[in-house]
C-alpha positions as CSV (number, residue, x, y, z in Angstrom):
1,M,-19.2,-8.6,43.9
2,S,-19.6,-11.9,42.2
3,A,-16.7,-13.9,40.8
4,L,-17.9,-13.2,37.3
5,A,-18.1,-9.5,37.7
6,P,-15.2,-7.6,36.1
7,Q,-12.5,-6.5,38.6
8,H,-12.3,-3.0,37.2
9,P,-15.7,-2.2,35.8
10,T,-14.8,1.3,34.7
11,R,-11.6,0.2,32.9
12,R,-11.9,-0.7,29.3
13,A,-9.5,-3.0,27.4
14,P,-7.2,-1.0,25.1
15,R,-8.4,-1.0,21.5
16,P,-6.1,-2.7,19.1
17,P,-4.7,-0.3,16.5
18,E,-7.0,-0.1,13.5
19,R,-5.8,-1.9,10.4
20,P,-5.7,0.1,7.3
21,A,-8.4,-1.0,4.9
22,D,-6.1,-0.9,1.9
23,P,-3.9,-4.0,1.4
24,A,-1.0,-1.9,0.3
25,A,-1.2,0.3,3.4
26,R,-1.4,-2.8,5.6
27,L,1.7,-4.2,4.0
28,L,3.6,-0.9,4.4
29,A,2.5,-0.8,8.0
30,S,3.7,-4.4,8.5
31,A,7.1,-3.6,7.0
32,R,7.4,-0.5,9.1
33,G,6.5,-2.4,12.3
34,A,9.0,-5.2,11.4
35,L,11.7,-2.7,10.8
36,A,11.0,-0.9,14.1
37,A,11.3,-4.2,15.8
38,G,14.7,-4.8,14.2
39,D,13.4,-7.6,11.9
40,A,14.7,-6.7,8.5
41,M,13.9,-10.1,7.1
42,C,10.2,-9.8,8.0
43,A,10.2,-6.3,6.6
44,L,11.6,-7.6,3.3
45,S,9.0,-10.3,3.3
46,A,6.2,-7.6,3.7
47,L,7.8,-5.6,0.9
48,E,7.9,-8.6,-1.4
49,H,4.2,-9.2,-0.7
50,L,3.6,-5.5,-1.4
51,L,5.4,-5.8,-4.8
52,A,3.3,-8.8,-5.8
53,H,0.1,-7.0,-4.7
54,L,1.0,-3.9,-6.6
55,V,1.8,-5.7,-9.8
56,A,-1.6,-7.3,-9.8
57,R,-3.3,-4.1,-8.6
58,F,-1.7,-1.9,-11.2
59,D,-2.4,-4.4,-13.9
60,T,-6.1,-4.3,-13.0
61,E,-6.0,-0.5,-13.0
62,Q,-4.3,-0.4,-16.4
63,R,-7.0,-2.6,-17.9
64,L,-9.6,-0.3,-16.5
65,M,-7.8,2.8,-17.8
66,E,-7.6,1.2,-21.3
67,A,-11.2,0.0,-21.2
68,T,-12.5,3.5,-20.3
69,A,-10.1,5.5,-22.5
70,F,-8.6,7.4,-19.6
71,A,-6.7,10.3,-21.2
72,Q,-3.9,10.3,-18.6
73,A,-3.4,6.5,-18.8
74,A,0.2,6.7,-20.1
75,A,1.4,9.1,-17.4
76,H,-0.5,7.1,-14.7
77,A,1.0,3.8,-15.9
78,M,4.5,5.4,-16.0
79,A,4.1,6.4,-12.3
80,H,3.2,2.9,-11.5
81,E,6.1,1.4,-13.4
82,T,8.5,3.8,-11.7
83,V,7.5,2.9,-8.2
84,L,7.6,-0.8,-9.1
85,E,11.1,-0.5,-10.4
86,V,12.3,1.4,-7.3
87,L,10.8,-1.3,-5.1
88,R,12.2,-4.1,-7.2
89,E,15.7,-2.6,-7.1
90,A,15.6,-2.0,-3.4
91,L,14.5,-5.6,-2.8
92,R,17.2,-6.9,-5.1
93,R,19.9,-4.9,-3.3
94,A,18.6,-6.0,0.1
95,R,18.3,-9.7,-0.8
96,R,21.4,-10.2,-3.0
97,E,23.8,-7.7,-1.6
98,G,22.6,-7.6,2.0
99,R,22.1,-3.8,1.7
100,R,19.2,-3.2,4.2
101,E,20.3,0.1,5.6
102,G,18.0,2.0,3.2
103,L,14.8,0.2,4.0
104,G,13.6,2.9,6.4
105,R,14.1,5.6,3.7
106,L,12.4,3.4,1.2
107,L,9.3,3.0,3.4
108,H,9.2,6.7,4.0
109,S,9.4,7.4,0.3
110,L,6.8,4.8,-0.6
111,E,4.4,6.2,2.0
112,G,4.9,9.7,0.5
113,W,4.4,8.3,-3.0
114,F,1.2,6.6,-2.2
115,A,-0.3,9.6,-0.5
116,E,0.6,11.9,-3.4
117,H,-0.5,9.4,-6.0
118,A,-3.8,8.9,-4.3
119,R,-4.3,12.7,-4.1
120,T,-3.5,13.3,-7.7
121,G,-3.4,10.4,-10.1
122,D,-5.9,8.2,-8.4
123,A,-8.3,11.0,-7.7
124,A,-8.2,12.0,-11.4
125,F,-8.9,8.4,-12.4
126,A,-11.7,8.1,-9.9
127,R,-13.3,11.3,-11.4
128,H,-12.9,9.8,-14.9
129,M,-14.4,6.5,-13.8
130,A,-17.4,8.3,-12.3
131,Q,-17.9,10.3,-15.5
132,A,-17.6,7.1,-17.6
133,G,-20.4,5.6,-15.5
134,H,-18.3,3.2,-13.5
135,V,-19.4,4.5,-10.2
136,G,-19.8,1.0,-8.6
137,R,-16.3,0.0,-9.5
138,S,-13.6,0.3,-6.8
139,V,-10.8,2.4,-8.1
140,R,-9.0,2.1,-4.8
141,G,-9.0,-1.6,-5.0
142,A,-7.8,-1.5,-8.5
143,G,-4.7,0.7,-7.8
């Protein structure tokens, strides 16, 4: 066996965990990992980045809903505003009052909200966008 040959030819290096394609999912995963490692400050940072991302993403989606006359736009926007307000309040309490004990529950709730919102609200919006002839536009990237 040459010096350049692998020592264990049948062993493969472990694959790194796949990163979610969606930026919001990546930020949630980052916050979850930081919290699991006991780093609440890093988790807060990830959640603050998530908030900034969602504000921009939901704004883009709102403009698309208005431009295409999505019938459920008001309810969809209200769902977005509700989740943003919950996230803002949790971040405020964690930063200003030092109340970080609820971050795990917050992450669990956000993960559930995103799954349900994608299954219902975003799916309806995607159907609407397809019917409106906007097949090439990424609804997922918009919010």
